[in-house]
Wavefront OBJ file of the C-alpha trace (Angstrom):
o trace
v 119.066 126.998 83.115
v 122.347 125.315 82.806
v 125.528 127.504 83.535
v 128.049 127.777 80.735
v 130.811 125.231 80.645
v 134.089 126.883 81.609
v 137.172 125.587 79.857
v 141.098 125.646 79.852
v 143.402 125.334 76.962
v 146.719 123.690 77.576
v 149.767 124.054 75.151
v 151.716 120.659 75.090
v 155.264 120.130 73.878
v 156.093 116.574 72.918
v 159.782 115.623 73.105
v 160.442 112.514 70.940
v 162.917 111.615 68.123
v 160.179 110.026 66.321
v 156.960 111.391 64.568
v 153.912 111.158 66.766
v 150.552 111.187 65.084
v 147.693 113.172 66.803
v 145.827 109.845 67.345
v 148.918 108.212 69.051
v 149.210 111.511 71.353
v 145.681 111.663 72.312
v 145.638 107.857 73.049
v 148.687 108.223 75.469
v 146.912 111.132 77.118
v 143.626 109.310 77.524
v 145.420 106.334 78.824
v 147.347 108.232 81.455
v 144.162 109.968 82.639
v 142.498 106.594 82.943
v 145.202 105.068 84.776
v 145.411 107.801 87.334
v 141.576 108.645 87.820
v 139.527 105.733 86.200
v 136.723 106.016 83.746
v 134.368 108.227 85.999
v 137.405 110.672 86.573
v 138.196 110.621 82.846
v 134.570 111.482 81.869
v 134.612 114.695 83.927
v 137.672 116.261 82.178
v 136.023 116.833 78.865
v 139.220 116.281 77.162
v 139.672 117.114 73.415
v 142.272 117.910 70.983
v 142.026 121.255 69.423
v 145.078 121.542 67.205
v 148.305 119.631 66.624
v 151.349 120.425 64.667
v 153.479 117.321 63.975
v 156.255 119.271 62.590
v 156.901 121.632 65.754
v 155.638 118.821 68.206
v 153.128 121.202 69.627
v 149.377 120.571 70.613
v 146.498 122.374 72.262
v 144.066 120.303 74.255
v 140.924 121.540 75.942
v 139.694 120.484 79.236
v 136.946 121.439 81.918
v 138.666 124.196 84.261
v 137.825 122.125 87.379
v 140.102 119.223 85.960
v 143.104 121.258 84.934
v 145.281 120.140 87.705
v 144.260 116.467 87.104
v 145.161 116.643 83.369
v 148.575 118.267 84.375
v 149.375 115.436 86.488
v 148.297 112.822 84.014
v 150.340 114.489 81.285
v 153.440 114.568 83.577
v 153.260 110.708 83.766
v 153.418 110.075 80.077
v 157.018 108.448 79.369
v 156.182 106.673 75.967
v 153.794 107.376 73.170
v 152.812 104.359 70.943
v 155.855 102.297 72.280
v 158.091 105.264 71.268
v 160.105 106.969 73.971
v 158.434 110.381 74.539
v 157.947 113.151 77.086
v 155.253 115.658 77.241
v 155.407 119.198 78.814
v 152.851 121.695 79.597
v 154.056 125.068 78.096
v 151.076 127.256 79.357
v 147.583 127.254 80.230
v 144.814 129.767 79.320
v 141.086 130.371 79.195
v 141.063 131.045 75.616
v 142.669 129.739 72.415
v 143.546 133.355 71.229
v 145.381 134.404 74.626
v 147.178 130.938 74.438
v 148.523 131.534 70.944
v 149.675 135.027 72.082
v 151.662 133.528 75.051
v 153.166 131.069 72.699
v 153.825 133.543 70.017
v 153.581 130.641 67.462
v 151.926 129.887 64.268
v 148.813 128.516 65.990
v 146.312 131.069 64.705
v 142.757 131.096 66.162
l 1 2 3 4 5 6 7 8 9 10 11 12 13 14 15 16 17 18 19 20 21 22 23 24 25 26 27 28 29 30 31 32 33 34 35 36 37 38 39 40 41 42 43 44 45 46 47 48 49 50 51 52 53 54 55 56 57 58 59 60 61 62 63 64 65 66 67 68 69 70 71 72 73 74 75 76 77 78 79 80 81 82 83 84 85 86 87 88 89 90 91 92 93 94 95 96 97 98 99 100 101 102 103 104 105 106 107 108 109 110
């Protein structure tokens, strides 16, 4: 029997003067992961976008718990998104979306 997949949820803050779409954000994150770890490393991350708020420039992404540090490193290398100057910061990490929203005290409702 296969063990349950453990996940971590990361809250990202995007600093940019221009609007960033969720597709542009995820392309930038995937590109950063691929640059650092290659296709095999990227395939192990189980990276997925859960929520994105373009008005507040906040995003929640899900990753495999064993790959959290790799994603943190990859996100730190992002300096532009879709040829627009931008920086991404990880605000907090949690094991559940509910706790993550509680830590953020934001309008991200589970």
